[in-house]
Each structure stands twice: as structure tokens, then as C-alpha cells.
N, C-alpha and C positions, 0 to 999 in steps of 0.2 A: 504494500500500499504505500502512495507517496503523501507526503504532506507539504503543504505550502510554507514558506519561511518569507516574512517580509521584513525588509531592512529599509531603513530611512537613510538616505544619503543627501548631502547637500549637493548643489549643482556642479561645482568643481569636482567633487569625488566622482560624481556619476560620469562627467565627461571623461575623467582619467581613466575609470574603469571601462568605458565603452570603447576609449581608444586602444586599450589593450586587448580587449576582446577582439576588435577589428583586426589589429595586427596579426593575431592568431587564427584569423577567418572563422570567429567563433560569436555565438550570440552572447549577450552580457549574461544570461542566465547560464548558459553553458560554461562560461569561463568561471562564474562564481562556485558552480559545483564543481569543476575541476579544482579549484583553488582551495576550496574547503577539504576535498578528499586529499590534496596533497598536504595539508595542514594536519589532517587526522593522522596520517602516516608519520609525520615528523613530531607529533605530540600523542603518542598511544594512551589508552586508557590505564594500561598496566605497565609498569617499569620493566625495564629490561632485567634488573636484579630480581625482581618477582618472578619474571618467566623462567629464569635459571633456577631458582628455588623450586618451582613446581615441577619442571623437568627432571631435577635431581631426587625430589621426593618420589615421583613415579618410578624412577630408575631404581630405587630400593625395593620395589616390589618384585615378586616373581610370578608373572602372569603366564598362564599356559599359551604356547604358541604352536604352529604347524607351518608346513610350507603352504604356500598360496593355493596350490591345486587341491591340497587335502581339506583346507578350510573351505574352499568353495563346494567341493563335494558333500561335506557334512552339512552346508548351509542348504544345498539343493535338496539333500536327503530329508531335511527337516520340512521343507515345503511340501514334499511328496507325501510325507507320512501324515499330513492334516494337522488339525489342532489337537492338543493334548487334552485328554478327559480325566 
């Protein structure tokens, strides 16, 4: 689902943004969306240190694994057997 965002700019700001968008052959709204996406990647919600902590915590666990062909075969056999009762 899409949401609308309204931002109020003064005339000079709007002209500058319109010029930047035109230079990149983009609409103003397209330029704003791309710029916001870029800002989100530069300022993620979770820090790099926190991501490392999460990966290290997960690596301490011993989860069952198998090769991909075996995993897919087990999944498919579960689909064929139908719901459990």
C-alpha cells in the first residue's frame, strides 16, 4: 500500500529541487523518493554493531541443516502428504 507524504517548501527550495530532478531527467516526486531511499541506506534503523551482535548470537546455535536438494525434497514430501491431523 502506498502512502502520501506532503512536504511544504519555500519557492527557492522547490526551484532548486526541480532543477536537480530535471538534471537527472526525473520528476520531482521521483527524485524525492530516490533521495529518501538513499538517505535510508545511509542511516539504517539498526546499527552495524547491533547487526554483528545478532549474527554472532545466531552463530552460537546449532540448527539442523542439510544440503539444498534434501531440504527441497523434504519440503515437497510434506506438501504431498497433506495437512497433519
